[in-house]
Structure formats: C-alpha cells, structure tokens
N, C-alpha and C positions, 0 to 999 in steps of 0.2 A: 104745619111745623115740620122741621127736618128731624125726624127721629134719629137719623144717622148722626147728626151733629150733637144732639142731646145725649145719645148713648156714648159718643166719643168723649164728651165732657165728663160723664160719670166714670167711665172706664179709666181715662187718663188721670183724673184726680185720685181714684182708688189705687192705680198703679204707682203713682208717685208716693203715696202713703206707704204702700208695701215696700218700696225701695228705701224707706227710712226717713223720708221728709215728713214734717209734721203737717197737721191739717191745713194750716194757713199757707204754708209753702206749697203744698200740693195743689190747692186751688189756684194760686198764682201761676205755677208752672203749667198746669193744664190749660188755663185760659191764655197764657202767653203763647203756647204752642198753637192753639186753635184760632184765636182771634186777634192777637197782638204780637206777632213774631218780631216786629220792629223793636220791641222792648228788650233791653239788655238782660240776658239770663242772670247776670250777677245781682240784679235787683231783688232776687229771691231773699237776700239777706235782710231786706227791709221787713219781711214777713215772718222771720224766725221767732221773734219775741211774742207774737200773737198766739203761738201754740199753747195748748193747755189753758186756754182762757186767760191770756196775758201772763206768760211765764209760769204756768202751773198754779196761778192764783185761783183758777176755777171761775173766773168772771166770763165775759162774753166769749162765746165759742170762736175759736180762731178761724174756722171755716166761714163763719158769718162775717167776721171782721175783714177777712181777705176778700170775700164776695163784695162787700160794700166798697172796698178799694177798687175792685174791677169795675163796678158800676160807676164809680167816680171818674174812671177813664173816659166814659161816654157822656156822663151827665155833669161832671164837675165844671168849675169855672176857672178861667185863667187870669181874670182881672177882678178887682173889687168893684168894678163898674157893672159887672154882670149880676143877674138875679140868682142868688143862692137857693131860693125856694125850689127851683127846678131840681136841684141836686137833693135837697132835703126831702122832697116828695118821693123821689126814687128810692132813697135810703129807707125811708119809713115804709114804703110799699114792700120792699124786699124783706125788711125786718119782720113785718107782719106775716108775709108768706112763710118765712122760715119758722117763726113762732107757731103758726098754724100747723105746719107740716111736722115739726118735731116736738111740739108741746112745751117749748121754752127756748131761751136764747143763752142761758148761762151754762157754761161747760159742766159745772158740778151737778147741775140738775139734769142735764142730758146724759151724763155718764157718771154713775155713782161709784164705779170701781176705782181702786187706787191707780194713780197715774202709772203708765207704762207696764201694767200687768197684762197678761194675755187677754183677759176679759175686757179690759179698758181699750186695748188696741183693736180688738175685734169690733167693739161698738163704734169706735172712732172711724174705722175704715168705712163702715156703713154710712155714718153721718157725713163723712167727707165726700164719698162718691155721690150720695144722694143730694148733697148741697151743690156739687158740680152740675148735676142734672137740673136741679131747681133753678140755679143761676142761668144756665143756658136757655131753659124754657122762658125765663123772665126776659132775657136779652132779646130773644127772637120775637116773643109776643109784643115787645115794645119797640120793635123795629130798630134795635141798636146793633144787631148783628145780622148780616145777610145769611140766609139759610144755606147757601152754597159755599160757605167759607172753608169747610174742611176739605182736606186733600184725600184722594183715594188711599185706602189702607189705614187711615187714622182711627177709624171706628173699630 
C-alpha cells in the first residue's frame, strides 16, 4: 500500500477541518484533491448538511456519510439495469470497518462533547483525519484507487 497516499488523505482531511470545513466537507475535499480532481469543487455544498451527524442531529457521522459517497463514485451504478448489490456490499464493508475502528457510527456516540466546543472539535479532527486514512486504505486495498495517484508534495 502507498503509505504516502494514505497519509496524504489523513492530513488533507484534517487540514480542511482545521480550516473550518465540517467533517463531511473535509472528506469530500481531500478525496477530490487526491483521487477525483475532475469533480467540481462547488459540489462541496452537497456535503455540508451531513456535518454533526446530519445537521447537528447526532446521527450517522458526517465523515462516514461522506466516505460512503466517495465509495459510490467508484462502486455506484448509473442505470437501474445495473446490479446495486455491488455498491451495497462496498457500503456495508466500509460501514463495518468504520464501526470496528471507532466503536460506533453515530456522531453523538463518537463524540459526547457539545457541538463546536473545543473538546468536540479536537475529537472530530481526529475522527475526520483517521476516517480519511481508513477510506484511502479501503480504496487502495480494493483496487479502486491506484497507489501512484498523489502528486509530489501532497503528503
């Protein structure tokens, strides 16, 4: 596996979070930079509402939601004639990896601190960066991303 690309994913996701993007936006922007630069940067607005477990409702972690959308870029279907089970399997696999890694998938269980407090943000940056790392590992292990995708200086 390309440790350089994996670390770049972790660092970029964390850096976007530090800049004020939420967890979901940060995952999208990092993976857009690293594996899908053809996507319009303005698509980030589609990811905004996933922050805070769907608009601060505390449901499914926004970093997980965004990751599933990135996986969908590679495993999703474009026609109702295609088999959706391929995408469902990939989504379930990553969900289970995330759950095993973090001990849950629900924002409120992953981070019990009040939203936007320093403690909450500190915990979320760790989850966001480590989700970026986990997602890149998954994409590489499953042959969805070439290991040499990153440009020099991105890591």
